[in-house]
N, C-alpha and C positions, 0 to 999 in steps of 0.2 A: 313673778319677777317684776319689779317696778322700774320701768325705764323712762328716764326724762330725756326728751329730745329738745334741744335748743337750736332754732333755725334763724339765720340772719340773711335775708335778701328782701329788697323792697318790691320786687316784681313777682306776682303770682304765677306768671308763665315762665319763670326762670328755671334753669337746670337744677338749682338748689331745691326748689319746690317739687320738681319731678323726683329728685332723689329722696326727699322727705316722704312723698307719697309711697314710693317703692319700699323704703325702709319700714315705714309705719305698717304697711300691709303685711310684710313678712313677720314683724314682731307680733301683730295682732293674730295672725294665723297660728303662731306659737303659743298663743294664750297669755302673752305678757301683758301687763297693765301699762299702757302707754300714755304718757302725759307730754303734750307738745306746748312749748313756749315759742311763739312766733314774735320775735322782738319788734319787728317793724309793724306788724298788725296791732300789737299791744301799745304802740307809741312809747316804747321804753325809752326813758331819758338816760343816756349813758354817762352824763356828767356827774362826777363825784361832787357833792355839794360842799360848801365851806364848812358847814356844821359837821358833816360826816368826816371830813379830813381832820378837823380840830379834835374830834373825839376818837380818832383811830387807835390811840394807845390807851384810852380810858378803859376801866374795868367796871362793869361789863360794857363793851361797845354796843351802841344802839344804832343799827342801820336805819336809813331813812324809811319813813312809814310807807312810801310808795314801792319799796322793794321787799317788804315783809312777806308778802305772798310768795314771791320767788324764792326767798330763803326757806320757807316751809316746804315748798315743792322740791328744792334741792336736798333738804334733810330727809325727805321721804324716799328719795331715789336710791335704787340699788345699782343701777348702771346709768351711764351718761353718754349721750350721743350729741355731737355738735355738727351742724351742717351749715356751711357758709362758703362763699367764694373768697379767693385771695385777691386783694387789690393792692398794687404796689408792694407785693411780697409781704403782705400783712393781712390779718383778719379785718373785717369791717369794724369801724369805730364803735358801732353799737354793740358788737360782740365783746370787744375789749372793755367797754363800759360795763357790760354784764359781769365780767370778772372783777373789775374795780369796785363795783357796788355790792354785788351779791356774795362773792368769795371773800368775805370780810372777816375780821377778827371775831372769834367766838362762833363763827359759822364754818369757815373752811380751815382755819388754823387758830392757834393761840400764840401770843408772844411769850417767849421764854424770859422770865423776869431776870434770870442770871445773865442775860445779854444776847441779843442778836438773833439767835436761832428761832425758827418757826416750828411749832409743834402741830403736826397734821391733825385735823378733826374730821376729815371726810373718809374715815376708814371703812364706812359702810358702803362706799362706792367700790364695787368690784371690778369695773371696767370703764374705760373711757375710749370710745371710738369716735373718729373724726372723718367726716365726708366733706371733701373740699374740691375746688376746681381753681385753675389758674390759666390765664391767657398765654403764659410762657410755655415753651417746650420744657420737658423734664430736665434736660441738662442745664438750662438756665437757672431753674429753681433750685436744683440740687447741687450742681457743681459750681456754678458761678456765684450764686447767692448763699449756698450752704443750708438750704431748706430751713429758713428762719422760723416759719410758723410751727413746723414740727418741733424744732428745738424749744421754742417758747412754751408750747403746750406740754411736751414730755418732760423736759428738764427744768423749766422755769416755773411751771404752775403745778402740774400733777405731782412732781417730786416733793413739793412742799405742802401739799394738802391731802393727797391720797396715795402715799408712797407705794402701797401694795396693789394698786389697781393695775390691771392689764391695759396695755395701750396699743391701739392700731390706728393708722391714718391711711385713708384711701383717697388719692388725689387724681382727678382727671386733668391732665395737662393739655396745653395747646388748644384751649377753648376757642381762641380767636379763629382757628381754622378747623373747627369741629365738623365732622360729618354725622349724619343720622346714624350710620352704621356704628361708628365709634362710640357715640353717646349710648346707643342701645346696648352695645357690648359691655360698657362700663356699668350700666344699670343692672344688667344680668349678673355681673361680678358682685355687685353690692348685694343683690338678692341672695346669691349663694353664700356669701360671707355672713350676712346677718341671720341666715337660717341656722348658723352655728354659734351665734352671739351668746 
C-alpha cells in the first residue's frame, strides 16, 4: 500500500513531528510504502501564482513547475495522511496552499463543462486520515466553533475530489495545557489506530 503523509509544522521538536514519527513507524512495520512530504522542510510556497489562477479553467490545466513533483506523488498514493496543528481554528497556511496548488483541476478534480459541478479524480485514494492538535479544549473547537477544519476536509475537499475515501480525524485538544501523560496516551491511540489503517 502506498501511503502519502503530508506534514506541516515549522519545528522539528513539535508534537506534529512526534506524531509523524509514530505514524510512519507503524506504517513501515506494516510494510506499507511511505512517502513523506514535509512542507516546511521543502520550503513549499503556498501562494497560488497569477499564472496558475488565470489558467485554472483552461483545458488542460498546467500546475506550476514547482508543484509537479507533488502532483506525481499524490497521483501515486493509495492512502493519504495529513498531520498539522490547528492555528486560529484553521490549518496552517502552508497546508491550505498545498490544497490550493496541488489539488488542482486535472489532478484532484475536473470542471463539469455543463456547469459548476466538480468531477472527482482522486478515486484511487482509499482513505484520508488526519492527525491534528489544537490549543483549545474539545468543547470550544467542536461546540463553539463547529469543528471547522474537520468540515472543510471532509465536506469541502474530500467530498469533491475523493468521494469514496474513508475519513478519520484524530485531534489532540487542549495542547496549551498538555501533560506528558496525555501526549503519550494520544500517541499510543494513534499507534493503535494506524495499525488498522
